[in-house]
C-alpha positions, -999 to 999 in steps of 0.1 A, spaced: -292 281 230 -287 255 264 -261 227 257 -257 190 268 -232 168 266 -238 132 259 -213 114 270 -213 73 258 -188 52 286 -171 29 269 -153 4 300 -118 8 307 -111 46 290 -107 65 321 -144 77 324 -149 69 360 -129 95 372 -150 117 354 -184 104 369 -169 106 404 -158 138 396 -192 157 393 -219 132 401 -220 139 436 -228 177 434 -242 180 404 -280 168 402 -280 182 363 -253 154 360 -270 123 353 -255 86 351 -276 64 329 -262 33 346 -278 45 382 -311 51 370 -308 89 367 -339 101 346 -325 128 317 -349 152 310 -349 190 292 -325 207 324 -301 180 321 -263 191 317 -246 162 310 -258 126 301 -233 101 310 -227 64 317 -221 28 300 -257 32 287 -259 65 278 -275 59 240 -262 77 204 -292 91 190 -313 85 220 -322 119 228 -326 141 200 -366 143 205 -362 152 239 -332 179 242 -326 205 205 -286 213 213 -267 178 225 -228 178 223 -214 145 220 -182 132 237 -168 98 247 -129 91 258 -106 67 237 -78 43 250 -49 25 228 -69 -9 219 -36 -30 234 -32 -11 264 -70 -13 274 -71 -49 266 -42 -53 292 -65 -33 315 -90 -55 315 -74 -86 318 -61 -71 351 -94 -58 360 -114 -94 360 -84 -103 381 -92 -83 409 -130 -91 404 -124 -133 401 -100 -123 437 -132 -103 453 -155 -133 447 -128 -156 459 -102 -142 474 -79 -177 478 -81 -183 441 -43 -178 424 -34 -159 391 -55 -162 360 -36 -172 328 -37 -143 302 -43 -170 275 -74 -188 294 -91 -153 302 -77 -145 260 -99 -174 245 -132 -165 267 -133 -128 271 -157 -118 246 -186 -137 268 -175 -136 303 -180 -113 334 -180 -86 342 -168 -69 314 -174 -81 274 -165 -51 255 -134 -63 244 -132 -34 211 -141 4 213 -157 0 183 -185 -23 189 -191 -5 223 -200 25 198 -221 6 170 -245 -12 199 -248 20 219 -264 35 191 -303 34 189 -303 20 153 -279 -7 154 -306 -34 155 -323 -25 123 -288 -19 105 -286 -57 117 -320 -66 106 -311 -46 68 -284 -64 66 -264 -31 68 -240 -48 97 -226 -81 98 -237 -110 122 -206 -117 142 -221 -145 159 -194 -171 139 -164 -147 152 -157 -167 184 -152 -197 164 -114 -193 159 -113 -201 193 -136 -230 191 -134 -268 190 -142 -266 153 -109 -256 148 -91 -288 165 -84 -320 149 -85 -349 168 -65 -381 164 -88 -408 180 -62 -438 183 -34 -414 192 -55 -393 217 -45 -365 214 -60 -333 195 -41 -306 170 -49 -269 158 -62 -273 117 -45 -246 109 -63 -245 69 -97 -241 89 -85 -213 116 -68 -193 89 -103 -191 74 -122 -184 103 -96 -161 109 -100 -144 76 -137 -147 85 -135 -129 114 -117 -97 99 -141 -94 72 -174 -93 95 -153 -71 127 -142 -46 91 -175 -44 76 -190 -31 115 -162 -14 126 -160 12 93 -199 11 97 -193 24 131 -168 51 119 -189 60 88 -226 63 109 -220 68 144 -186 82 151 -196 109 130 -222 124 155 -193 129 182 -179 168 182 -152 157 207 -131 122 217 -105 129 242 -79 104 249 -71 86 282 -31 91 276 -40 127 283 -56 147 307 -91 138 306 -102 164 331 -83 196 318 -101 187 287 -134 180 301 -134 207 325 -124 226 293 -153 216 276 -175 225 301 -161 263 302 -170 264 262 -205 251 264 -210 273 292 -218 246 314 -216 249 350 -209 223 376 -190 220 406 -161 196 404 -147 175 437 -112 188 426 -97 162 449 -109 138 424 -82 132 396 -80 98 386 -98 65 397 -74 33 395 -77 9 419 -62 -20 400 -27 -22 406 -36 -15 446 -64 -41 447 -38 -67 428 -10 -57 454 -33 -70 486 -35 -103 467 4 -100 460 -5 -104 424 15 -80 396 -2 -56 372 7 -73 337 13 -58 309 16 -67 272 55 -64 277 49 -97 301 38 -114 273 55 -137 254 61 -134 220 32 -154 204 1 -137 230 16 -103 215 5 -116 178 -23 -127 189 -36 -100 205 -26 -78 178 -46 -100 153 -75 -99 176 -75 -60 181 -66 -53 143 -98 -35 134 -100 -14 168 -65 -4 162 -78 11 130 -107 22 143 -87 43 177 -62 56 149 -86 73 128 -105 88 155 -69 100 170 -60 115 133 -92 132 134 -91 145 173 -61 138 192 -40 171 195 
């Protein structure tokens, strides 16, 4: 029976290397982001917009594959990538403060998918129905923890301060919502996956092996082994690649707090699929 791989590509996990390695020489390697059409001859369905549960009526034997990255490393990659994109639009802009980016990261371009489990949740074709049925929690209030609602204003002194008690309530609410939705992603979405690759391993070799195992003959661009221009682009603007260790302790704490459910999601996937 003919196999077809479905590879939803979560941003900043290393999948671009695979796309560039195979899309040039293979018409049956379909990249959904480019508007390629899926048909019964397609061997790989790949892209940020590749749906989970959306091709079963067209193709019988689907193999779900994806790639994950350590959530903290991925967060820092997103921040550095944002800096490069901002300099493309305005070469004269200076360095961008991490905290300023961090508190706005869920609503700004070019990349607002800050948690991997959310990506897979929203790529599943049934997720809107799950929201309508109350299976998923409404995440619209999550960003309240970074909004003016946690600030207390002293009009006479014209100063503001953080309302710690209110902030703690916001954090508890955020964690409750994200944990519920992460668990649904784990139970209802990730169980569809046959293989999960990991960015800190050799995903090129792992993916090539899968193609061989499933008898999918594709011609690779063998010189393409890795695509990562972020450090080079930052260097052109005399900027360095910011690492997690470069952040002060308070910012490291905020990142870990924000990513706690994505870290658990990643750990579950690593326990099941990493080898």
